[in-house]
C-alpha positions in Angstrom: 6.9 44.8 26.2 3.9 42.7 26.7 3.5 39.6 24.7 0.1 39.0 23.0 -1.6 35.8 23.6 -2.1 33.9 20.4 -5.5 32.2 20.2 -5.2 28.7 18.7 -7.9 27.2 16.6 -9.6 24.2 18.1 -8.4 21.0 16.6 -10.7 19.1 14.3 -11.6 15.6 15.3 -9.9 12.9 13.3 -12.0 11.4 10.5 -12.9 7.7 10.7 -10.6 5.4 8.9 -12.3 3.9 5.9 -12.6 0.1 5.8 -11.8 -2.1 2.9 -14.8 -2.8 0.7 -13.5 -6.2 -0.3 -12.6 -7.3 3.2 -16.1 -6.3 4.5 -17.8 -8.1 1.6 -15.4 -11.1 2.0 -14.5 -11.0 -1.7 -11.4 -13.2 -2.3 -10.8 -12.4 -6.0 -11.6 -9.3 -8.0 -13.0 -10.2 -11.4 -11.9 -8.1 -14.3 -15.2 -8.8 -16.1 -17.2 -7.1 -13.4 -17.1 -3.5 -14.7 -19.5 -2.0 -12.2 -17.3 -2.8 -9.3 -14.2 -1.6 -11.2 -15.8 1.7 -12.1 -16.6 2.3 -8.5 -12.9 2.5 -7.7 -12.0 4.7 -10.8 -12.2 8.5 -11.1 -14.1 10.3 -13.8 -11.0 10.4 -15.9 -10.8 6.6 -15.7 -7.8 6.6 -13.4 -7.5 4.1 -10.6 -8.4 5.9 -7.4 -5.8 6.0 -4.6 -6.2 3.8 -1.5 -6.4 6.9 0.6 -9.6 7.9 -1.2 -11.1 4.4 -1.6 -10.1 2.9 1.8 -8.8 -0.3 0.3 -6.1 -2.4 2.1 -2.8 -2.9 0.3 -3.6 -6.4 -0.8 -6.9 -5.5 -2.4 -5.5 -2.3 -4.0 -2.9 -4.4 -5.8 -5.6 -6.9 -6.9 -7.8 -4.0 -8.1 -5.1 -2.3 -10.1 -4.2 -5.6 -11.9 -7.9 -6.3 -12.6 -8.4 -2.7 -14.0 -5.4 -3.0 -16.2 -6.6 -6.4 -17.4 -10.1 -5.1 -18.0 -8.7 -2.1 -20.0 -6.6 -4.5 -22.2 -9.7 -6.7 -22.8 -11.8 -3.5 -23.6 -14.2 -4.0 -20.6 -13.5 -0.5 -19.3 -12.0 2.4 -21.2 -8.4 3.7 -20.9 -9.7 7.3 -20.9 -13.1 8.9 -20.9 -14.2 11.7 -23.1 
């Protein structure tokens, strides 16, 4: 029996790794009162976006999550959106 040659799909080139927004802008501390920046890193359902999606480094992702949680408690950003 003859074996059929299997055609392989060409591999897709790897996507560029996203760079951390706060590292590029040289922002040391994330202020919980700055709702525009916080909303930039939240989904439409007001969830904190993952670092894979946002491209943040681990240090700034932790700072962002605590700032968002603090802003929610202080009613600067909502817990959920309607």
